[in-house]
C-alpha positions as CSV (number, residue, x, y, z in Angstrom):
1,M,197.8,148.6,173.8
2,T,198.1,145.7,171.5
3,A,199.7,146.4,168.1
4,G,197.1,147.0,165.4
5,L,194.4,148.0,167.8
6,T,193.1,151.4,168.8
7,S,190.9,152.3,171.7
8,R,187.4,153.8,171.4
9,T,185.6,155.0,174.5
10,A,181.8,154.5,174.7
11,T,179.7,156.2,177.3
12,P,177.2,153.7,178.8
13,R,173.5,154.1,177.9
14,R,172.4,152.9,181.2
15,P,171.4,155.8,183.5
16,G,173.5,156.1,186.7
17,H,176.3,153.9,185.4
18,P,179.5,155.2,187.0
19,G,182.1,153.9,184.6
20,V,183.3,154.1,181.0
21,V,183.6,151.2,178.7
22,R,186.6,151.2,176.4
23,L,186.3,149.0,173.3
24,L,189.4,147.8,171.4
25,C,189.0,148.3,167.7
26,T,191.1,147.0,164.8
27,A,192.9,149.8,163.1
28,D,191.7,148.9,159.6
29,T,187.9,148.6,160.2
30,R,187.3,150.7,163.3
31,Q,184.7,148.1,164.3
32,P,184.8,147.0,168.0
33,Q,186.0,143.5,168.7
34,R,183.5,141.8,170.9
35,V,186.0,139.5,172.6
36,R,188.4,142.1,173.8
37,R,187.2,144.8,176.2
38,E,188.5,146.8,179.1
39,V,186.4,148.3,181.8
40,S,187.7,151.2,183.9
41,N,186.2,153.0,186.9
42,V,183.4,150.4,187.2
43,P,182.9,149.0,190.7
44,A,181.1,145.9,189.4
45,A,182.8,143.4,187.1
46,L,181.3,142.0,184.0
47,I,180.0,138.4,183.8
48,D,180.4,136.8,180.3
49,I,177.4,134.7,179.1
50,P,178.8,131.3,178.0
51,D,178.7,130.6,174.2
52,T,177.7,134.2,173.4
53,P,179.5,137.5,172.7
54,Y,177.5,139.1,175.5
55,S,178.1,140.0,179.1
56,Y,176.4,141.8,181.9
57,F,177.3,143.7,185.1
58,T,177.4,141.8,188.4
59,S,175.0,144.5,189.8
60,D,172.4,143.1,187.3
61,Q,172.7,139.5,188.6
62,R,169.4,139.7,190.6
63,L,167.5,140.9,187.5
64,V,169.1,138.2,185.3
65,D,168.2,135.5,187.9
66,G,164.6,136.8,188.0
67,I,164.3,136.6,184.2
68,A,165.8,133.1,184.2
69,E,163.4,131.9,186.8
70,R,160.4,133.3,184.9
71,V,161.6,131.6,181.6
72,K,162.1,128.4,183.5
73,N,158.5,128.6,185.0
74,L,157.1,129.3,181.5
75,R,158.9,126.3,180.0
76,E,157.8,124.0,182.9
77,S,154.2,125.1,182.6
78,G,154.2,124.4,178.9
79,K,153.4,128.0,177.9
80,L,156.7,128.5,176.1
81,T,156.5,125.7,173.6
82,P,158.5,125.6,170.4
83,D,155.5,126.9,168.5
84,V,155.1,129.9,170.8
85,L,158.8,130.6,170.5
86,Y,158.5,130.5,166.7
87,R,155.6,133.0,166.7
88,I,157.5,135.3,169.1
89,R,160.6,135.2,166.8
90,K,158.5,135.8,163.7
91,Y,156.7,138.8,165.4
92,F,159.9,140.5,166.5
93,R,161.7,139.7,163.2
94,L,159.0,141.7,161.3
95,K,159.2,144.5,163.9
96,D,163.0,144.6,163.6
97,I,162.8,144.9,159.8
98,Y,160.2,147.6,159.9
99,H,161.9,149.7,162.6
100,S,165.4,149.3,161.1
101,N,164.1,150.4,157.7
102,A,162.1,153.3,159.2
103,I,165.2,154.7,160.8
104,E,166.8,154.8,157.3
105,G,163.8,156.7,156.0
106,N,161.8,153.9,154.5
107,V,158.1,154.9,153.9
108,L,156.5,151.4,154.2
109,D,154.3,151.0,157.3
110,I,154.3,147.8,159.3
111,G,151.5,146.2,157.3
112,E,153.1,147.0,154.0
113,T,156.4,145.6,155.3
114,R,154.7,142.4,156.3
115,Q,153.1,142.1,152.8
116,V,156.5,142.6,151.1
117,V,158.5,140.3,153.4
118,E,156.1,137.5,154.3
119,L,153.8,137.4,151.2
120,G,156.4,138.5,148.6
121,L,154.1,141.1,147.1
122,T,155.1,144.2,145.1
123,L,153.1,147.2,146.2
124,T,152.0,149.8,143.7
125,G,152.4,153.5,144.7
126,K,155.4,152.7,147.0
127,P,159.0,153.1,146.1
128,L,160.7,149.9,144.8
129,K,163.8,150.9,146.7
130,D,161.9,150.7,150.0
131,Q,160.5,147.3,149.1
132,A,163.9,146.0,148.1
133,E,165.4,147.2,151.4
134,A,162.7,145.3,153.3
135,R,163.3,142.1,151.3
136,N,167.1,142.4,151.5
137,L,167.1,142.9,155.3
138,S,164.8,139.9,155.6
139,E,167.2,137.8,153.6
140,A,170.2,139.1,155.6
141,I,168.5,138.2,158.9
142,D,167.7,134.8,157.6
143,Y,171.3,134.4,156.5
144,L,172.5,135.1,160.1
């Protein structure tokens, strides 16, 4: 083990996965380092996705190829234009904000979250803390 790093074992969420993924964490933050990882007892190797911190199992190659082919067909047919991509990102950004805040106990529904985030309104009868959480998460996502 490298000095200054500790090992944390994570059980895979994928059903039927035979192995255990061990993430190397820095001792001071206990946050996993995305770049360094060891995989043990896994018959299939990991394939790194270029220019991203993500990887996938070789057993999923057929699924990844199928998705890539579908995206390619959508782009060639003109159905996946920059405008469509913008609307998709906007839709999922709002869903991400709503669900992330709901997990934390936020009482705003999806429509109220949209009003706070997209229109900048302050809602009466709803906690200001919840509205601030929605705005702050929106700004954090924009910052990333």
